C-alpha positions as CSV (number, residue, x, y, z in Angstrom):
1,M,-0.1,-0.2,0.4
2,I,0.9,3.8,-0.3
3,T,0.2,6.6,2.0
4,V,0.1,9.7,0.6
5,G,-0.1,11.9,3.3
6,I,-0.9,15.6,3.4
7,P,0.0,18.3,6.2
8,T,-1.8,21.3,6.4
9,Y,-2.3,24.2,8.6
10,G,-6.5,23.8,7.2
11,L,-6.2,25.1,4.2
12,I,-5.6,22.6,1.1
13,T,-5.6,24.7,-2.6
14,T,-8.6,23.6,-5.6
15,E,-4.8,22.9,-8.1
16,C,-4.2,19.8,-5.5
17,V,-7.9,18.5,-4.9
18,I,-7.8,18.6,-8.9
19,S,-4.2,16.9,-9.2
20,L,-4.8,14.5,-6.2
21,T,-8.1,13.6,-7.4
22,R,-7.1,12.7,-10.8
23,F,-4.2,10.6,-9.7
24,L,-6.3,8.1,-7.5
25,M,-8.9,8.4,-10.6
26,T,-6.4,6.8,-12.9
27,T,-4.0,4.1,-10.8
28,D,-4.9,0.7,-9.7
29,L,-2.1,0.6,-7.0
30,P,-4.0,0.3,-3.4
31,I,-3.5,4.6,-2.2
32,H,-4.5,5.9,1.6
33,V,-4.6,9.2,1.7
34,I,-4.4,11.0,4.5
35,F,-4.3,14.5,5.7
36,N,-3.1,16.5,8.9
37,Q,-3.9,19.3,10.0
38,G,-2.9,21.4,13.0
39,L,-0.5,24.2,13.5
40,Y,3.1,23.0,13.2
41,I,3.7,20.7,9.9
42,D,6.4,18.6,11.7
43,Y,4.5,17.5,14.6
44,N,0.9,16.9,11.5
45,R,4.3,15.3,9.4
46,N,5.2,12.5,12.2
47,Q,1.3,11.9,12.8
48,I,1.2,10.8,9.4
49,V,3.8,8.5,9.0
50,D,2.6,7.1,12.3
51,E,-0.1,6.5,10.8
52,A,1.3,4.7,7.2
53,L,3.5,2.3,9.9
54,K,0.1,2.1,11.8
55,N,-1.7,0.5,7.8
56,G,1.2,-0.7,6.5
57,S,1.8,0.9,4.1
58,E,5.3,0.2,1.8
59,Y,5.4,3.6,0.8
60,L,5.1,6.7,1.4
61,L,4.4,10.3,-0.6
62,F,4.3,13.7,1.4
63,L,2.4,16.1,-0.8
64,D,3.1,20.4,0.3
65,S,-0.9,20.9,0.3
66,D,-0.6,24.4,-1.9
67,I,0.9,22.4,-5.0
68,Q,-0.6,21.2,-8.7
69,F,1.2,18.0,-10.1
70,P,1.5,16.3,-13.4
71,V,-0.5,12.9,-13.5
72,D,0.8,11.5,-16.3
73,G,4.2,12.0,-15.6
74,D,4.7,15.4,-18.3
75,D,6.8,17.8,-16.2
76,S,6.1,20.6,-17.7
77,G,5.0,22.4,-14.4
78,N,1.2,23.1,-16.6
79,G,0.2,19.8,-14.0
80,G,-0.1,17.7,-16.6
81,Y,-3.3,20.4,-18.3
82,R,-3.4,19.6,-22.7
83,G,-5.8,22.6,-22.6
């Protein structure tokens, strides 16, 4: 299993949600997503690590709550958007 952890102060950008949703819709991999909200990002990350260990994840990917990322591996900087 792969855990995707997103530590946040309480806000997540629309672009990040869209990227994450597209990724989840296009993969057959077992994914567990954790959003952890709090004042201290280092504490949030530690909580995500603890949860990933508890759920038996083999991999952990941290994403910032304010990024847009390419779903298809396209690193052109436009988040895979081809409009």
